[in-house]
N, C-alpha and C positions, 0 to 999 in steps of 0.2 A: 208562607212568606219566607221563613227561615230556610226551608228546603230550596227555594228559588235562589237565595244568596249563596247557599253552599254549592249549588250546582254551577253557578256562574262566578264564583268568587275570584277565579284566576283572571277573568276578563275585567272585573271591577278593579283588582289590584293593578292591572296593566294600565287602565285608563287613568287611575289616580296617580300612578307613577309619572305618566306623560304630563299630566297637569302640573305636578310639582316641579318637574324639570323645566318646563316652559316658564313657570312663574319665577323660579330662581334665576333662570337665564335672562329673562326680560328685565326684572327689577334690578338685578346685579349690574347689568350692562348700562341700564338707564342711570343708576346711581353713579357709576364711574364716569359717564359722559357728562352728567349735569353738575358734578362736584368740581371744586377748584382747589385741589390739594395744595397745602402750603408749599410743598417742595417744587411745585411748578411755577411758583411766583418768580418774577424777575427781581433779583436783589439790587442790581445796578447795571448800568450800561458802561462798558469799558471805554477807554480812550479812543479805540478804533471803531467804536459803534457796535461791537459785539455785545449781545445781551447775556449776562451771567445769571444763572438761576440761583435760587436760594439754596438748593441742594448742593450745588458746586461750591458756593461760598462757605456754607456751614461745614462741608467735608474738609475743605482746606483749613479752615479755622481750627477744627478739631484735630487735624493732623499736626498743626503747628503749636497747639496749646501746651503740649508737654514735650520734653526731649530726654535724651539718655541720661543727662546729668540730674534729672529729677528723681531718679530711683531712690536716692537717699531720703526722700520725703514721702515715699510710698511704702507701705508694708507689703511683704511677699515678693515673689520673683517678677511679677508683672505689674503694670500700672501705667508708667509713662511710655511714650512712643519712642522706642530706641532707633527707629528709622530717621528720626529728626535729630540732627547734630547740634541743635541750638540756634535756629534761625533768628527768632525774635530776641532771645537773650543776647547772643553775640553780635548779630548784624544790626540790631536796632537799639537795644537798651545800652549795651556797653559802648556804643559809638556816639550816643546822644541823639541819633536820628529819631528814635522812638518818641522822645520828649517833644521834639519839634512837630512831628506829625500829629501827636495827641493834642498839642496846643492849637494846631491849625483846625482841628475838628473837635474842639472842646464840647460843643453842644451835644454831640452824640455820646459823649462819655461822662458828662457831668453827673447824671443820676447814679450811675454805677459807682463812681468814685466818692460821691458825697455819702452814700450809704456806708461805704467802707470806712471813711474817715470818722463817721459817728461811732462805729464799732471800735476803731483803733484808739480813740480818745479814752475809752473805758477799759482798755486792755491793761492788765497787771502782769508783768513777767513773773515767772516762778521764783519763789524764795523758800528756803527750808523752814518748816513750821516751828522748829525748835531753835534754829540758829539762822536768823534772817540774813546774816552776812554771807551765808552760802547761797548765792543767788545768781540768776542769769545776768542781771545788770552788772554785777561785779566781775563776772567773766568777760562781758563786753569791755569793761573799763581796762581789764588787763590784756586781753588778746585782740580786741577790735574796737578801739575807742570811737572810731567813726560811726559805728552802729549806734552807740549811745547818743552821739551828736545829732544824727539824722532822726533818730527815734524821738528825741525831745523836740526837735524843730518841727517835725511833721505834726505832732499832737498839739502844737500851738496854732496851727493854721485853722482858719475858719472856712476857707474855700479850697476844696481838694484839687482844683485845677489852676492855681497860680503857678508860675514857672518854678518858684522855690518849693512849693508843696510837691509838685510832680517830680522835681529833681530828688527830693528827699525820698520819695517812694521808690524811685528807680534804684537809687543807691542802696536803700535798705534791702530791696529784692536781690540785688547782686551780691551784697556783702553777707547777707544771711546765709547764702549758699556756701560761703567759706567756712561757716561754723554750723554744720547740720545738727539736728536734734540728737543723733546718736553720739556725737562728740560732746555736746553740752551735757548729756546724761553721764558720760564717762568722767568728765571733769568734776561734776557735782558729786558723784560717788567717791571719787578720789579725795575731794575736800572733806567729805563726811568722815572718812577713815583717819584723817589727820588729827581729829579730836576724839579722844576715847569717850568723853561724856555725851557725845552726840549720838542719838539713836538714828539709824537709817530710816529715811522716809519711806514707809511701806507703799505709798501711793505714787512714788516718783516714776516707776516703770510704766504706769498707766497714764501719766501726765503728758499731754501734747506740748512739747517744748518748741515747736515751730513758732516763729515770730508771728504774733496775731492769730495763731492757729491756721496760718495759710500754708498750703502745700503746693499749689500750682500757680501758673501765670495768671489764670483767670480768677483765682482767689485774690490775687494782688491788684489786678487791673480791671477785672470785669470781662464778661464775654464779648462785649462790643469792641474792646481794644484789639482782641485777636482778629475779629472780622475787619476792623479798620486796616490793620497791617496786611491782612490777606488781600484786601482790595488794592492796597498800594503795590504789593508785589505783582499782582496780576497786571496792573497798568504799567509798571516798570518793565515787565517782561515783554509787553507789546512794544514799548518804546525801544527796548534792546533789539528786538527783531527788526524794527524799522531802521536801526542804525547798523544792521548787518551782522549782529551777533547770532550765533547758531548753537543749539544744544540738541543732539539727537536723542531719541528715546533710549538707545543703547547706552549712551553716556549717562543719562539720568538713572537708568537701572543699575549700572555699574557703581555709581556713587551711593545709591541706596544700599547696595550689597556691602560696600565698604563700611558704611555706618553699622549695618547689621553685624558684620564680622567683628568689629570692635566691641560691640555690646555682648555678643555671644561668647567671646573670650573671657569677658569679665564675669559672666553669669553661668558659664557651662558647668561649673562644679556645684551649683546650687541644687540641692536634692529635691526642691519643689518646682524645678523648671518644667519638667514634664515633656521635654523634647530631647532628641538625641542627635540632631544634625542642624546645620545652618539653614537648610531648606525648610525643615519643620519649624524652626524658630521664626523665620520670615512669614511663613504661612499662618502661624498662630497669631503673630502681631497683626497681620492684615485682617484676620478673622475678628480680632478684638476691636479693630478700627471700623469694622463693617464695610470693608473696602476691598476691591480686587486689585491685582497688580497693575493693571492698565491705568486705573484712576490714580494710584500712588505715583506712578511714573509721570502722569500729566501734571500733578501737583509739584513734584520735585523738579521737573523740567522748568516750570515757571520760576522756582527758587533759584536754579542755576543761571537762568537768563538774567534775573535781577542781580545776582552776585557778580556775574561777569561785567555787567554794565557799570556797577558801582565800584568794583575792585579796580577796574581799569581807571576809573576817575581818581582813585587813591594813588595810583602810580603815575601821577602827572609829572610833566617836565619841571614843575616847581620843586618837587622833592629832589629830582636829579640835580637841579641847579644848586640847592642847598648843600648837597653832598660835595659838589665840585668846589663850592666856596670854602667849606670846612677843610678839605684836603689842601687847597691853595694856601689857606691861612696856616696850616700845619707846616707846609713846605717853606713858606716865607719865614716863619719863626725859627726853623732849623737853620736857614741860610744866614740869618742875623745873629746866630749863636744865642738866641733866647731859649728859655726853658719852655718847650712846648708841652701841652697837656699830654699825659701818658696816653699811649695808643688805646689802651683798654677803656680809659675814661672818655676819650674822644669817641670811640665806637659806641659806647653806651649813650653818650649825649646825642650822637647822630641818630641812633635808633629811636630815642624818645622824640626827637624833633621830626623824624620821618613819620612816626605814628600820629603826632599832632597834626602835621600837614596833611597826612593821608585822610584823617578823620574830617578835617576842614574841607578837603576836596570832595569827600563823599557828601558832606552836608550841603555844599554848594550845588552838587548834582541833584541832591534831594529837593532843594528849594526850586530848582529849574523844573524838575518833574512835577512837584506839587503845583506849580503855577500852571503847567499844561493840564494837569488833572482838574484843577478848579475851573479853568476856562471851558473844559468839556463837561464839567459837572459829572466826573467819572468816579466819584465816591459818594455813596448815599447810605443813609440810615432809614430811609422812608419805608422800606419793606417791613421794618419792625412794627409799624402801625397795624400790621395784620399778623398777630402772633399765632403760633402753631395751634394753640388750644381753641382759637376762635374760628378755625377753618375746618371743614369736614375732613 
């Protein structure tokens, strides 16, 4: 019997190999055809009827979740997405549009923000173990009193999505970036040295001084907020194209490279960077985003379409009208030999009023866009009912 197997063993191996290959090919193909991967799910249907996949939405949200300014909250040379120049931070949170959009879709954000509010109520800012007056709260009082005000106000809230609670959160997010952890630590160390009897806190260098321990936008607002803003941008880009706005792929790529160039200049001397050219810098960032250049361009093209649509709204005739009225007032005061406001003061006042009116115009456009989005049901959180871990 053994002699028989030894004689024909090559034939046996050949037959067994064929059976294994056929089995793997059949069952692998069948599994792929019969499964419904989460990334093929439809996340929402845009305002023009186009179906946006979960993959596309999640990629855009991931791209926008961090920006170049976040590097002060991440350790090492890499971490935030330097190709993003601050879309959510600058275009939505700083203008007030993000608050209005969040309130309009509060149901989709309530769970994320309620969990965070519970943690925030228990948070205790750092104070020196030997000298409690050396503390983060005292630094806030001296250098950024508004942080202290919003901090106290937010922790008194019972509902994370009241207009006031949301406003406090947004302001804390923006203002905390003006005093990053590295600056807080430097001030605390300086204060330690002012008193000879105080021993340096040996644990300070390992203490996370970020407010609430938050480092990213999603830490502050939850992952669904970035997805909500991403859906809004996609819909706004559709409306922009319908209004005749255009952004080419070449324009989007050029803008991304400008963002990359700015960041590369800031980080090029970092010994841990690991790249030696702008091209390598961009390639490494895309690798870390698990994204190719084509997809990054598609995302940024939507951002630029949204910006052109909304920035044009900010440059309304109302702003120009205000400028004309101020200049006329200045001229009339001069003719009547009155003491007009100094030109520098007038210019500063006009800049402030232009900003206010520009933001109001943007918010008016936002409300119009939101109305159209709601009419078409073009923002949805329904896909979250099928989480990634529950699908093959």
